[in-house]
N, C-alpha and C positions, 0 to 999 in steps of 0.2 A: 503575412506571417504564417509559417507552418504551424498548425495547432500541435500541442504536445501529445494529444491522444484523440483518435477519431475512429468510430465504428461505422462502417458502410454496409448496411443491409446484411448483417450477420444473423443467421438463424438463432433463435433464443427460446429456451424453455420447451415445455411439452408441446406447446402450440406451434413450435418451429417458426414463430413470427419473425419477420425481418426487423432487426434492431439497428437504428442509425442514431448517432449522437456525436457531436463535435464538442470537445471539452475546451473551455476557455483557459488560456494561460493565466498563471498567478491567481488561481481561484480554487476554492474548495467545492467540489461537485459530488453529490451523492445520488446513487440510483438504488432505490429500495424495491423489494418485491418478495413474495412468499417463496417457500422452498421450491415450488414447481415453476417459478418464473424464469429461472435460469440466470438471474443477475449475478449469482455467485461465481459463474464461469467467465465473466467478462475479463477479469485481470489475466487469467490463463490464456485467453484468446489473444489479448494484446501482447503478451510476452512470448507468443509462439509455443507455449507449452501444450496447447491443443490447437488443432487446425480447423478453421470454420469450413463447413461443407459448401458454403457460398459466401459471397461478399468478402470484405477485408477489414482487418483491424490494423490501424496504422499508429505507430509511436514515432513522434518527431518526423512524420511523413514516410516512415519505413515500414514495410510489411515484414515483420520479424519472422513470421511463419515461413516465408519464402527464402530466408537467408541460409547460407551454409552453416553447419553446426558451430564451427569455430568462431565465425562472425557473430552468431547469436549470443554465445557466451560472453564475448567482449561487449556487445551492445547492451546486454541486460545490466551491466554494471552502471549504466547511466540512469537506471530506474530502480527506485526502492520498492520492495514488495513485501507485504505482510499477508500470508495466507490465513484462511479461517483456522482458528485454534492457535495461531502464532507460529507454528512450525519449528519450535525449539527442539533440539536434540536432548533426549532425556538423560543420556550418559555424560553430558557436559554441564559444567556450572553455568550460571547465567552469564558470567564474565566471558567464559570461553565461547559461549554461543554468540555473544555480541562481537567477539574478536574474529570469528570465522571468516567473514568477507575480507578482512584486512590480511589475515594470514595466508589465505589461498587465492586472493584476487588482487594483491598489490605487491609492489617491489619495496615496500618499506622494511627497514631493519627491525630486528626484535626490539630495540630500544625505542624506535619511533612508534612501533605498534603499541608498546606498553604505555607510552605517553598519550597517544591518541585514545587508547582504551580508558585510561583514567578519566580523561576529559568527557568521553561519551557516557561513562557510568555516572559521573557527577551530573551531567546534563539531564540524564533520564531519572534521577532520583534513586540510583542503584549503588551509590558509593559504599554502603554498608551491607549490601546484599549480594554482591558479585560472587561470593563463594558458594552460595546456595545452588543446589540442583533444582530444576523445574518442579519436581515432585515435592520438594520441601518448601517451595515458595508459594505465596498466595496468588490469586488470579491477577491482582493489580501488578505485582512485581513481574510476573510472566509477560503481561501485556507491555509493560514498559520496556522489558528486554527485547521483545520482538520489534517494537517500533524503533528503538535506538539502533538495533542491528540493521534495519532497513535504511538508516540514515548514514551508514558507515562511509559512503563515498560522497556525501552531501549532494544527493541527486536533485535535479530540477523537477522531477516527476516521481510521485509515490503512489502506488496502487495498493489498496487495502480491502480485504474482505472480512466483514464483521469484526472490526477491530475493537468495538466497545462492548462486546458480549461479556457479561459477568463482572463488569466494573461499574462503579457508581457514576452518576452524572458529573460529579466533581472531577473524578479521575479522567473521565472521557474528555472533559474540557481541558485538562492539563495535557493530555496526549495530543489533542488537536492543536493546541498552542505550540507544542514541541514540533509537530509535523509542519506547521506553517513556516517555521524558521525565521520569524520576524516579519515585519510589514514594510512595504515600500510604496512608492507613489502609485504603482499599478496593482497593489493588493498584496496577497500572500507572496513571500519570497519563493515558495515552491508551489507547484500545481499538485493538488491532492484530489485523488479519485477514490471514492469509498463506495463499496457495495455492501448491502446489509438487508436484513428483513425489516429493520426500522432503525432510527437514530433517536437518541434522547432529546426530548423537547427542549432542554436547556441549551442544546447545541444549535438549534435551528437558526437563531439570529446570526450565528457565526459561519453559516454555510451560504455560499454565494449562489449556487444553483442546485435546486432539489427536484429530483425526478422520481416517478414511481411507475413500475410496470404492472399493469392490471390486465389479465387475460391476453397477454402478448402486446398490449398497446402501451406506448410510452406517453405519460402525461405529467403535467406539473404536479408536484407533491405539495399540496396546500397545508 
């Protein structure tokens, strides 16, 4: 089976150490490290937003960085992505931020988008907060909006950088449950890959594979 995500000897961090990891399907995987470790750039490498100077990052067996631009844009719709800070547009409401992928990346009608949006806002606990702009919303609501937006196309794989910064362990648990999308015989319905400087202790039992980069070396995160 082709893994959903694999890094093959890509240079990482200030040490430019070769980083290799194959992510297990239907599992939650975390890679943590300090600001100098470079782990925060792994999602961008996977999505072809930055090109590695050596090695390869493969998503569903494809080297996105080597694809033509039009193909890249279409391929990225298969993957949910939450950048550090959430990446919300400040001039749009939370609801309009969530709706962006549907409005510009799908052939759904206005009515279909409106129905899908209502469902997504309710799923993310945002039914009463959609009209708020990010500056008027607290960190929990902003994080919820970023995560729900990443799930717009119900992706098999979701990449997140520091998704739990600024929220309580309870909210982090809620977000992780939302990301998993339910459970099946093989584990989480989605494959979740999280990079961070650390993850809440409360979440550790719900993470299937925990890794830490220390001075360029990948090791199990105890």
